[in-house]
N, C-alpha and C positions, 0 to 999 in steps of 0.2 A: 546341102542336103538335096535329095532327089525331088522331082517335080510333084507339087501338090495336085491332087486330082478331085478336089471339090470346087466346082466353079461358083463364082458369085459371092464368095466370102470376103477375101482380101487379096489385093494384088501385090502386097509387100511380102517378099520372100522371107523376111525376118520374123513374121508373126504367124501364129497358128490360132485359128478360131476353135470354139468348142466343137463344131461339126467336124472340122478337119482333124482335131485331136481324137475324137471318138472313132472316126473311120480309120485313122492311122493305127490306133491300138488294135482294132479288129483285124486289120491287115497283118499286123505282127503275129497275132494269135493264129492266123490262117497259114502262116509260112514258116514259123520257127517252133521247134519241138525239142524236148530233152529226151526223146525216145524215138526210135525209127518206126514205131507203131502209132505215133501221134496221140497217145492216150494218157500220158503221165502229167499230172498237174504240178505246177511249181509257182513260187511266189516272186515278189520283187518286180513285177511288171510295171507297177506304179507305186513308188515308195517316196517318203518325204523325210526331210531333216529340217531342223530349225534354221531359219535364215541367218540369224545373228552370228553363230559360230563360223559360218562360211565367210561372211563379210569381214569378221575379225581376223580370220586367217589370211585373207588377201591383204588387208590393211597392214598386218604385222609383217608380211612378206615384203611389201613395198617399203615400209619404214626401215626394216633391217638391211635392205639391199639398195636403198636409195633409187627406187624404180618408179617411174611415172605410171599410175594405174591405167592410163590409156595404152600402155604397151605391155599389159599383162594378159596372159592367156590361161584358160582352164582346159586341160586335156584330160578326158575321161576314158578310162580303160574299161571295156565291157567285161564283167566278171561273173562267176557263178559259184555259189556255195552248194556242194554236192550232197550234203546231209539231207536225209529224207524229211520233207518232200522236195527239198532243193529250192534255191532262191537266187534270182539275179541281184547283183549289187555292183558298185562302181569303186574304182580307185581313181582319185583325182590328183593330178599334178598341177601345181601353180608354177608358172615359168614366164620368161620374158618373150616378147615379140620384137623383131627388128623393125626399122623403118620399112615402109612398103616399096616393093618393086611392082611392075605391072605385067600382066600376062598379055599374050597377043590380042586377046579379046578386050583388053582394057581394064580387067578386074585387078584390084589390089591384092598382092601376095605378100604375106608377112612370114618370114622365116622364124622358126622357133629356136630359142637359145636356152638350153637347160644347164648352163654352167652354174647357175644358182637356181634352186627349185625347192619346193616343199610338197610332201606327199601325204594324202589322207585316204581313209576308207570311209565310204558312204553307204550306209544301210538304213533300214527303217529306224528313224529317231536316233541314228548313230553317226557321229562325225568325230573320228579319232585319227591321229597320226599313224603312219605305217612305214615299216622298213622295206616293204616290197615295192620296188621301182620298175618292175617289168612293164613294158608297153604292150604285152600280149599275155592274156590269162589262159594258161593251158587247160585248166578244168572247164572253162567255158567252151573252148574249141573242141575238147574231147567229148563233151556232153551234148552239144547241140547239133540238130539236124535241120536242114533247109529243104523245103518242098516248094519248087518253083510254081507249080500249078496245083492249087488246092484240090485234094482228093485223088491226085495222080498216083500216090504211093511211091513216087520217085524221091526218096529221101537221100540227101547228100550230107554226110558228116562234115562239119565245118573244117576239121583238121585234115580231111582228105585232100583239100586244096586250100590251104590257109591264105594263099595269095589272092583269093577271090573275096573273102569275107572280112567285114569291118572288125578291126582290132580296137581302135580308139577313135575318139571324136574330139575335135578342138573347137573351142569357142573363145571369143574375145570377152574379157571381163567387163570393161567399161561400157561398150556399145551393145552388150547382149544381156548378161546376167544383172549387172547393176542397173542398167537402163530399164529393164523390165521391172525391177523393184521400185525405182524412182517414178516410173510412169504410172504405177499403181499407188502413188502418194506415200511411198515408204512405210507400209503398214506395220505398226508395232505388233510383235508376237507372231509374225508371219512364218509359215513353213514354205520351203521350196520343194516341189515334187520333181522327180525324175521318172519319166515314163518311156518304156520301150515301145517303139512304133515303127511303121514302115510305110513308105510311099513308093509307087512305081517309078523306076528310072526310065524315062523316055529317050535318053541319049546314051546308047550302049558304050560310048567311049568314056563316060564318066564313072561307070561302075560295072563290074562284070556280071553281078547277079541282078535280077530284075527288081527284087524287093529287099534292098539292104536294111539291116538292123540299124535303125536310127535312135535318136534320143531327143525327147521333147521335154522342156522344163516349163513349169508354171507355178504360180503362188496360190496359197490358201491361207485363210485366217479362220481358225477353228475348223468348223465343218463346211465353210463356204469357199468354194473354188472360185478364183478370180479368172473365170473363163466364160465368155458368151460369144454370140454371133453378131453383136452390134458394131457399128463403126464409130470411131473416136478420133479426135485430133492427135492424141498421143499414140505412137505406134504399138506399144505393148499394153495399153490399158485394157484390162480384162481379156488379155490374150497370152498365149504361151510363146516361148522363144525357141526358134529352130533356125539357127544361123551357123550350124556346125559344119566343119570340114571333115569328111570321112577319110580314114586311113585303113586300108587302101581305098581309093587310088592315090590320094594326095597326102603323103606322109611328111612330117617335119615342117609343115606350113599351115597357116590359116589363110584361106581364100575368101575374101568378102564377096558374097553373091550379088551385091548391089553395086552397079556401076557408079563411080564417083559423081557423075553429073545427074544421077537420078536419086541420090540420097535426099532424105528430108532435111 
């Protein structure tokens, strides 16, 4: 994911503090619109589904296909429901990851294997299977506009150059979603939130647009969000998870942003 721009909160690229989450959501609202006039409201910017069906789906996938959970990935496709007033949602693919190779910089690169997979739709309080297996959602690309500089009026429809804009985002199951749940003491009755947010990319070679549409996940129990700005021993305790690989620029792989020698 692009570079965080709130200093002094956390140095671990896997976790997002409350302050970073708030600013990232504001940045998304400042740069992504479902109208070229930037005036139309829409939902789904931060929605939640119950945790347990998600964990059950991954467990069932691993059991049915004899796959180690440490080599499972969750790939989320950015989607949009166009009915008035419109709402963001996600399609999720559960699939396998290969053993890692290494990039020139030393980062682990896991290639994705969709020879066996499972697909679900995620909306507010909704987690259901889906026959739609597309890795790009055309209604989202046809409906959304990107404004690089807030207030410039220079709106670019995402589908005018779909090679620039994020189609899907991949996360590792065991070291991201599940670890976040475990580091918060595996709370009974928890929900997992999916929030649209954006952080500036300070390295042009990693993403063509300055403010790519990202995805941040965090937990809640009832009305209590498990997010704050304190420091803890556990990486995801009261923190959100943002360890995703954006496609584009990196499609068909998950790239761990933490160098092996610096992992906890």
